[in-house]
N, C-alpha and C positions, 0 to 999 in steps of 0.2 A: 577298233584297236589298231594303232599304227604299227604295221609289220616292220620287221627289221629292214626289209628292202625299201619300204616307203620312207623310213627314218633316214637311211643313208642316201637315198636318191633325191630327197627334197632339197632343191637348190637354195632355199631360204636358210638352211642350216649351215651353209658355207659362209654366211655373212657374219662379220665380227659384231659383237655387241659390247655392252658395258656393265655386265653383271659383276659385282664385287662379292666374292665368296671366300671366306676364310673358315677353316675348320680346326678346332683344337681338341686334342685327345692325348692323354698319357704322356705329357711333356713334349708333344709335337705340335707344330703349327703348320698346316697345309694352306698355302695361299694360292688360290686359283684365279685371283683378280686379273693377272696378266694373260690368262688364256683368252680373255675377251669373249667369253661365252655370250651368245645371244639368248634372250629369254625364250625365243621361239624354239631354239635347239634344246635347251635344258628342259623345257616343259615337255617337248616331244620325247626326249630320252627318258625322263622319269616316268612319263605315262607308259611308255613301252615296257620299262622295267616292272611297273605295277601290273600291267595287263598280261605280260608274259610270265608273271609270278616268279621273277628271277630271284627275289629274296627268299621266297618260300622254297624254291628249288635248292638254294644254297643251304637253307635250314635243314632240308632233308639230307643233304650230303653231310653236314655237320653232325646230324643225329644218327648216322650210321647206315643210310641207304646204300645199296650196292651200286655206287656211282661209277666205278671202274668196270664198265660192262664187258670189255674185251678180255678181262682177266678174272671176271666174276668175283670182285672184291669190293668191300666198302673202302672208305678213305678215313683213316683213324688218327692222323697226326694231331688233330684238334684235341684228342683225349689227354695228351700230355700237359696241356696248358689250361685245362679246366680247373675250377675250384677243387681243392684237395678232396673235399667231401663228395665231389661228383666224378672223380676219376675211377676207372675200373680197377678192380683188385690186381689184375695182371699188370697194369701200368704202375700202380703203387709198388708192386713187387720189383719191377724192373728198376724203378727209380731208387728204391731202397738198396738194391744190390749195387747199382752204379755208385751210390754214395759210399757204401762200405768199401768197394774196390778203389775208389778215388783216395780214400783215407789210407788204405794199404799201400798204394803206389807212393803217396807222399812220404810215408814212413821209411821207404827204401832209400830215399835221397839219391835217386839216380842222377848221373852226370847229365844226361839228356834223355828226352823222350822222342823217339823216332816214330812218326805217325804215317802209316801207309794207307792211302785211300785215293779215290778219284771220283769225279762227278760230285753228286750230292754228298758222298761220304767224305769229301775233302773240302768242297767250296764252303759249306756251312761252318765246319770247325775252323777253317782258316780265317773266315770272316770274323768269327768271334775272337780269334787270336789277335787279329789286327785291331778290332774296335775296342775290346775290353781287357785283353790280357797282355798287351804289348809291353807294359812296364813291370811285369812280374819277373821273378828271378829264374823261373824254370827255362831251360833251353829246350825249345820245341823245334823239331826238324820235320818238315812235311816233304814226303817223297810221293809224287803223284803220277809221273809219266812212265814210259817204258824204255826210254833211252838209258843204257847203263851209265852214261856219263853223268846224268843227274844224280843218281845214287852215289856214285864214286865221289863226286864233288861235294855233296852235302854231308857225307859221313867222314870225310878226310880228317884225320887227326883225333877222332873220337875213340875212346876206349869202349869197345862194344860190350865188354864184360860188365861195364858199369852203366849201361843204357837199358831203358825199357823200350819195348817194341809194341806198338798198337796196330793191329790189322783191322781196318774198317771196311767191311764188305757185306752188304745185305745178303747176297746169294752165296758168299764165300767161294765164288768161282771166277772173280774178276781177274783176268789174266795179268793186267798191269800191276795190280796190288800184290798178288801172290809171287809173281816172277821177281819183282823188285825186292821183296822181302827175302826170297831165297838167295838172290844175288848178294845182298848185303850180309846176311847172317850165315849162309850155308846151313841154315836150320840148326845152328849150334848154340843158340841162346833161348831155347824154348821155355826155360823156367822164368825168364823175364818177358815172355811174350803174352800179350793179351789180345782178345778178339771181341769185336762188336759185330753181331750178325743175326740174321733170322735163321741161319742154317747151323744149328748146334752140332749135328752129326758131322757136317763137312769140316767144321773147325776142329773137332776132336780127332777126326781121321787125319787131319793135317799135322796134328801133334800138339795142339794147344790144350792145356789142362782145363778140365771143366770148370774149376773154381776161378779161372781167369777169363771166362767167357761171359760177356753181357749180351742179352738178347733183346730184340724188338720185333714188332709184328710185321708180317709180310704185307699187311695192308697199309704200312707207312711207306709212302713213295720216297725214293732217295732224295729228291730235290726238296722234300718237305721234312726230311729226317733230322733237321737241326734241333727239333724239340725232343727227340728220342735220346737214348743212351749214346748215340753217335757223338753227342756233345760232351763226352767224358772229359775232354781237356778243360772245358769250362768248369766242371765240378772240381777237378784237381787243383785248379789255380784260384778259383774264386769262391768255392764252397756252396753250401746248400742255400743260405739266405739269398745270395746273389742270383742263383738260378731260379729261385722262386719269384724274384723281382722280374726276371726275364719272362717267366710264364705269365706274370701279372700283365706285362705290356702286351703280350700276345692275346691274352683273354680280353683286355680292354678293346682291342681291335675287333675281335670276334663279336663281343656284345654290342658294340656300336652298330655293326651290320645286322645282327639278328634282331635288334630293336628298331631297325629303320622303318618298319611298317607302321609303327605307332609314334616314334620319336623323330628327331631331326635326321635328315639325310647325311650319312657319314662320309668321311674322306674317301673311302674305297669306292663308293658309287661315283663320286665326282672324278676320281682317277680313271674309272672305267669310261665315263662320259668323255673325258679328255682323249683316251686312247682310241675310242671309236671315231671321234671327230677327226683326229689326225689320220688314222689308218684307213677308214672307210669312206670319209666324206671329203677330206682335203687331199687324199691320195699321197700322204707323206709315208715313205716306206721304211723309215727308221725312227727308233726311239733312242734318245741320248740322255745318259745319266751322268751328271757332273758333280762331284763331291769336293767341297772346299776345306775339309779337314782331313789331315793325313790318316787318322784311324779309319776313315770311311772310304779310303781310296779304292778298295776292292769291292765295294758294294755292287758296282755295275756288273762284275763278273758273276756274282751270286744271282742277281736279277736276270742276267742274260740266260743262264741255264733254266732258272725257274720259268721264265716266260716262253723261251724258244723251244724247250723240250716239252713243256706242257701243251702249248697251243700252236706249235709248228705242224699243223695238220691240214690236209686237203680233202679229207673224207669226213662227213658229218656222223652224228651218232646213229644214223640210219643206214650207214654204209654208202651214201651217195656222194658223188664228187661235188665239191662246193664251187659256186660260181661267183664268189666274192673273196676279198682278201681276208686272211686270218692274221696270224701274228706278224708284226713287223720285225725287222732286224734290230736287235738291242745291242748297243755299244756305249762307250763312255770313257771316263778317265778321271784323273785327279786334277781338279780345276786349275791350280796354280801352274802345273806343268803343261796342261792342255792348252792354256792361253798362248803358249809359245810353240804350239804344234798345229792344231787344226782349227783354232778359233777363227782364223781368217775366213774360212768357208762358212762358218756359222754367221759371221757378221755381214759378209758381202757375197757369198756364193749364191748360185741359182737354185739350189735344192733346199727346200724347207724340211723341217723335222719336228718331231715331238720332243720337247725339252723338259727335263726335270733337273732342278738344282737342289743339292743337299748341303746343309751347313749347320754348324753348332754356333749358338750365340752366347756361350758362357764366358767368352773373353773378347770383348769388342775391340780391344787394342791391338790384336794380332794383325799382321799384314795380310794373312790369308782371308780374314774376315773382311778387311777393307777391299780386297780384290773381289770377293763375292758380291759385296754391295756395289762396287763399281761396274762389274760386268753385267749384273742384272739391271742396274740403272740404264746402262748403255743400250741394252736390248729392249727395254720398255719405252725409252724416249727416242732412240735413234739420233740422227744428226739434223741440224737445220738445213733447209733446202738451198740456202744461199752460199753453200760451199761447193768446190769443184766436185763433179760427179764421182771421180775416183776416190774421194774421201767420204762419200755419203754412206751411211749405215741405216738400213731399214729396221723397223721394229719387228720383233718375233713374238709369237705366243710361247709362254713358258709357265711352269709352276714351280714355286719354291717350297721346300720342306725344311723347316728349321727345328732344331732340337734345343731344348733348354740346356741340356748337357748330354754328353755321350755316356749313357748309363745302361745297365742291364734292362731297365724298364723301357727306356726310349728305343733302344735297339730292338727289343722284343716287339714293341708296337710297330716299328717301321717294317720289320720283316713280315709280321703277320698281316699288316695292311697290304703289303705288296703281294703276298700270297693270295689274299682274299680278292683283290681286284683282278688278279690273273684268273682266278676261278670264275668271277663274274663275267670276264671277257669270254671265257670258254662257253658259258651258258648262252651268251648273246650270239656267239658264232656257231653254237650247237656242235661243239667238238668235245671229245673226251680228253680232259686235261691231265689224266692220271695214268696213261700208258705211254709207251715210247717205242713202238714196234719198228719205226724207221731205222733205229740204230742197230738192230739185231743183225742185219745183213752184213754189215762191216765186221761184226764179231765172228760170224760164221766163216767169212772169207779169210779173215786173218788166221784162223786155225789151220787153214790149208797150208800155210807157209811156216808153220811151227814144227813140222816133222823133223 
C-alpha cells in the first residue's frame, strides 16, 4: 500500500502529464484537463484512496459514526439532503416547522428582514442570498460583525416596527450576534423576533417566543449548517420546491462519492487529488477560487471558512503533531474585478497556486463569459517564446467548474461537492474536520474586556 508519505514524497508525482479528465454531475462540468495530472500520480493517489479505505471512512461518517471525536458527536448535516423517505423524523419535523414559519413570515409583509449571524450561520445564508435570491423583492439585511457602526449603517432609515429580526446562533451564546441584536432593537421588538438555534432554552431565556424558534441538531457543524433550518431565508424567498431541488443537488454529490467504489471516480475525489498535489507535492501554499458570475462572487468566502476551519489543524486524530502540511490558505475573488487587481501575480509572479475557476455557461454572449474564456485560454496556452521576457506568461495548472445555469440544484451540488472533498482531504491528512478548538481562546480572552 502506498502510504501518504510515499505518495507525497515520490518525485515522479511532480511531473506534469497529459491526462484529460472531465466529470459531469447535476448540471456541473468539472474539467481537470488543465491540471495536467500524470497517470503515475493519479494511479498512486487512487490506489492510496482505495487501500486506506477513504471512501469507506466517508461512508461511515455519512452513516452516523461518531466522527467528531473531540466533542463525542456524529456529523449529521447529510441527513437534511437525503431522500425524503430516508430522513430522520426529527429532520422532517424541523423542515416542516421551518416551512410553516416561512409562510407565516411572508404573510406579515415585513418592510425588511434583518438577519443576525456570523460564521457558518451567516456565510451560508448570505451565499444563498447572493446566488439564488438576489432578484427577489424581499429586503434582506445581514448584520455580522461587532462594530456598532455596521449595525447603525445597515439599519439607517428602516422602520424597525415593520421589520422582522432573525437571530441565527447554534449555541445562542454568540457574542457578536446577541450584542448586535440588542444594539439595534434594545430588545423592544421581540414579537417580530425569530431564532434558529440548537439551544431552545437559551433563546427562550433571551425573550424569543417558543413558536418563533427553529431548532437543529448540535451534531450539525456551523460551516455545514446551510442544509439545516439556518437556511430559513431560502424558504422564505424561494419556497419548498426550490429547497428540495437544492437538496437534490447535494444528494447527487453525496451519491456520486458513496458509489465511487463500484462506479466512476467522482469530481470530489479528483478535487482532493488536485488539492493534495498542490499542497503536499508541489508545495503551493494557497488555493485561489475565481468566480466569473456576479451571483457566485462570494463563494470563495464560504469555501474559505469551510476548508480552513475544518482542516486548519496541526494535530492528528491521535493527538500527535503533524509533520506535513495540512490545509492551504484559501482566498479568491470575483474574476472580472480581480483581473484588474491581483491577476498580474497569477500570470507572471514567482509563486504558484492551486487554481479553481467557476463560471456559468447559460449566456455565452456576456462579457464576463468572454473574460472567463480569455483568461483560462491565456493560462492554458501561455505566450510564444519569441516575445520579450517581460511580456511572457507561463502556463498554470487550474481546474474549471462550469454550471449549466445558476440554480438551486447546481448550487447545492457545488456546495456539497466542496464539502465532501474537504472531508476527503481531512481523512488523507488524518485530522478532525468537525471541531474548531483553536478559535475558542479568542472568545475567552474577549470576554475579559467586556466587563
